[in-house]
N, C-alpha and C positions, 0 to 999 in steps of 0.2 A: 590331476590335481585341475578342481574345479573352476573355469573364469567365466565371470557373465559375458554374453557377448552386446558387445554397444557401437560393432565398428561400423552400424550402417548407421550411424548418425552421424557421421561422416560422410561428408560428400565428395570424392574421388576425380582423380584429373580424366580416369578411364569410365568415367559413368558413359553410360549407352545413352542414354538419357539424351547426354547434350549433343549429338552429332545425331540424331533423329530428325530428318522430317516432321515441318512441324505438325503436319498432318495425323502422323503415322504416331506422333506423341498425344496428340490431341484424343487418339483412339483407344490410346494407352491408355490414359488418367480417365474412360467413358467405361475403363473396362473391371474388371472383379477385385483384380492384382493390387489397386491400390488404395479396396476398400478392406481386402483383409491384409494388408500392413500395415494400416492406419487403424483396426479395431479388431484385431485379432493377434501376428505378431508383433505387432508394438506394445501389447499390453500382458504380453505371458513375463509372470515373475520367474525368472531362472534359480532365485536363490533356493526356496525350496526340495532345489535338484541336487543341491550340492553335498547332499549325503552322502548322494550314489557314486562319489568319487573321493579320491584321498588326498592327500595335503603335499603330495609331491610329485614329480615326474610329467608328461608332458601335457599340457591342457587338452580338457577335452574337447571334442567338436561341439558348437554352440546351440546349448538344449534347445533356445528358442526358432532356430531352424527345426531341426527333429521333432519337436512334439506339432510345429505348423504341419512339417509334412503329413505325421500321420492327420490328421485334419483335413488334408489335401486328398490325401489318399481317401479318406470316407467320402469327401465331397464328390470326387470324380469317381468312384467305386473302380480304382484300378488296381492291378496289381503292383506287386513292388517293385519288379522289375520297371514297368511301364511308369509307375511314379521315380524312378533312379534314370530313367531316359527321360522325363519332363524336369528333372531337376539340371540335368546337362545342355539340354537344348530347349526349354520351352522357357524362351523371357520373362512371361508371365509369371510362371512357378519363380523363377529367380526374385523378380521384383516383390512380390510377394510374401518373399521372406527373407528380402532384405539386402538384398545380394545385385546390385547396379551394372556389375560389368557382366556377361555369359560367358560363363567357361571358369570364374573368376576361385572359385572353391571346387575341389575333388571331395565326394560323400563317395565311401566302401561300402559297398553291402554288408560287411561282416558288422561297420558302425553302423547302420539301422538296425539290426540284429541284436548286439549285445547293450542298446541305450536298453530296447525294449526287453532285453533279460537282466539286466537295471533294477527295471522300477517294476518287474515282476517279484524277484528275486528280494526287494526291500519289503514289497507288500505282504510279500508271505512271510516275512523275519518279524515286522510290524502291524498287526494284526489291529491293534487298536492304535497306531499310529494315522498322520496325515497321511488322505488317500492325494499321494500325488498329480493325477491326472484328473480328477473330479477336481478336487482343488483349484484348478485350474479354469475346468467348465463354469463353476461356482462365478469367477471371477467377469472370466468374457460373459457369465450369462449377462452380469448387472448392466455392463458394457451395454450389452445390444439390447437390452428392456430399456434402457434410455432414448438410445438411438432410432426403435423403430417403433417407440410409442407402446409399447405393452406394460400391463400393470400385473405388475406378478403378485397385487394381492386377489385379483378374479380368478388367474391363469397361470400354469407353471411349465416348465419346458422339462423335458426328461432327457436323460441320453441312453435313450434304449436301444438304439441299434446301433452308437459308437460303442458304448461297453461291449455289446452282443459281441461283435464281431470280434471284437479283442478276445472274449473267454473261450469264442469257438477255435481261435488261433492258437490260445494255447493248449485246446484240446487234440488239435492237430500235431502240434509238435511235441507233444508227448506222447501220441498215437505212432509218429515218426522216429520214436527214440525207443520205445519198445518193442517195435517191427527190428530196428537194426541188432539192438542188441540180441535178437531172438535167431535171426539169422547169422549171425557171427559165430553163433553156437556152433551151427548146424556145418558140418565136414559140407567141404566145396563138393564133392562129389552126390552126396545127397541134395544137395537144393535143386528145388525146379526152376526153369527159365524166370516163373516170373517173381520169384524169391531175387535171384541173382541179379536182377535186374533194380530190387530194392537197393543196391548198395552202389548202382551208378551214380555220377553224377548229378547225372540227366535227372534221373528221379526224385533227387530231392528239389535242384529249382523245379520243377515241375510241380510237386503237392505241396512245398512250402514259398517257394519265391513267386511263383507266376498263378497262383488260385488266388481268385476274385471274390468277394466274400460272398456271393450266392452259389460259387461251389464250395464253400466250407463243407455240405451235408455228404456231398457227393466225396469226396476226399476223403472224410473221415470214413466215410464208408467202406473208399478201397482199402485204405490201412486197417482198420477190423479184418476185415474180410483176409487180406494177408499174414495177418497174426496168426486167425486161427488156424489158418493152413502150414504156417511153423508152426506154431504148437503141435497138431499130428504128429510132424516131424521128429521133434522134441521128445517128447510125449514115448515114442518107441526106442529113444535111444538110452534115456534117464529121467525118468518119471519123478527125482524127488532132486532134483539138477533149480538153480536156483533161476535159470532161465524159465523153465518150465512154471514154477511157482508164480514169477513176475508178470508172464504175460497169459497165465486160467488167472491171476487176480484184476488184470487192467480188463481184458476181456467181460470177467464177471461184473466188473463197479461201470464197465464205460458201454457195455452192448444189450440189446435185449436180441429175440429173434424174432422175425414178421411171421405171425400166423400162415401167412396167403403164401408168402415164396420160400419159406425157409432159411431164409440167409440173415446174417447179423445186420443190425441198423445200430446207430447212436441212441443211445436213452437220452429222454428229455435230461434238461443241465437239474431241474429242480428233484430228481431223482436217484441222481448223486451223489451218496454223503459227503459231508466235510472227511471223514478219516479214508477216502477214495487215494490210490496212488498220486502222486503230485510230481514223482519222479522216477524215471526209469534206472536211478543208479542208487537210490536213496530209497528203499521201503518205509521207512521210519517218517518220510514227509509225507505232512497232511495239515490241511489248516484246522486249525481250535474253531474257528466259528464261520460257518456258509451262510452267506444274507443270499435268501430268494425271491427272485424278481429284482424287480430295474428301482435304482432309485428317485424319487422324482423330489427338482428343487421349490422349495417355497418361498413367499416372499418372507423376509423376515421383518417384519412388522407388527402393531399390536393388534392391528386389523385381522391382517393372516394368521394371529394367532387364538382367533376368536371365531375361527371359521371352523365346519362342521369336520372332526374329524376323520370322520367316516369318507371323504371326497379325497384323502391324501394321495390313490392312485388316480384319481383320473387323470384322463389322458390329456395330451394339449397340443392337440394336431393344428388350431391357428397359430400358436405363437410359432412353431417348427415351421411352420411356412410361412412368415412372418421374417423369421428371421432365415430361410433359407434362400430367399428373392431380395434380402439386400445381401448376400453375397453373390451371386448367381445375378 
């Protein structure tokens, strides 16, 4: 059941800032956390996310906290496990997401992953509907532009890195699901040591949860290689099995052969068709329309509408740096 989170607006008697040394409290006020709380967390509109939840049952974990943690993960370039540790023990992170008492809320790993899955599934089921993530980014951008003194009539800020990392994480998750489906179809005695390790909990944690953004390509390459190994074993058993068909299709759509090494490497995302496999458990699941490239935010003014349309994809590094400095 969806319920908006406004508890952060109420001051608690257990608020840690009430018991802080004066000088420590002054340092806190000069840190990035109050800026993030005021200009990011407090400006997140949770209502559009109500469509992700039902009308009965246990209330959802606060959306503004989950979405803020996604921004912090990208800002700090940390893994999911490092992000969760920061949520548990880093007071600056807690303060930034409206929690003033350290250890007040518990966040299970699966809650973070289920939220991403809900957002992804909603975008998949409603290709012409509102983009929940980008919609919030636009709202925050408007706020930042005023505070940082950025003219959106002249420059634009895009979501290149943030959206790219989300999409890459989706490919890794899909590759993992395809691999596990294939490995489980192989009799235990026929599995190689490397394939057997793929079924161990530590393998999933390392590939999906400990990986940082810059490790995405290497993790995806590893999974593609293991899928190829599993396919070679499955083909000897039954070339017409569902698992063989799914793995073969996945490798064809998602990978290419490196000319020099002869090894599989991930295809560039702009070479992957919108009709490509999107689920290891549903071969008919595809995107109706795929947008190639990154979406940039333009100013919504008459002056901006009259600008040269050929500049629509012009990078905006200066504005990105201004916003980053505002946070850091």
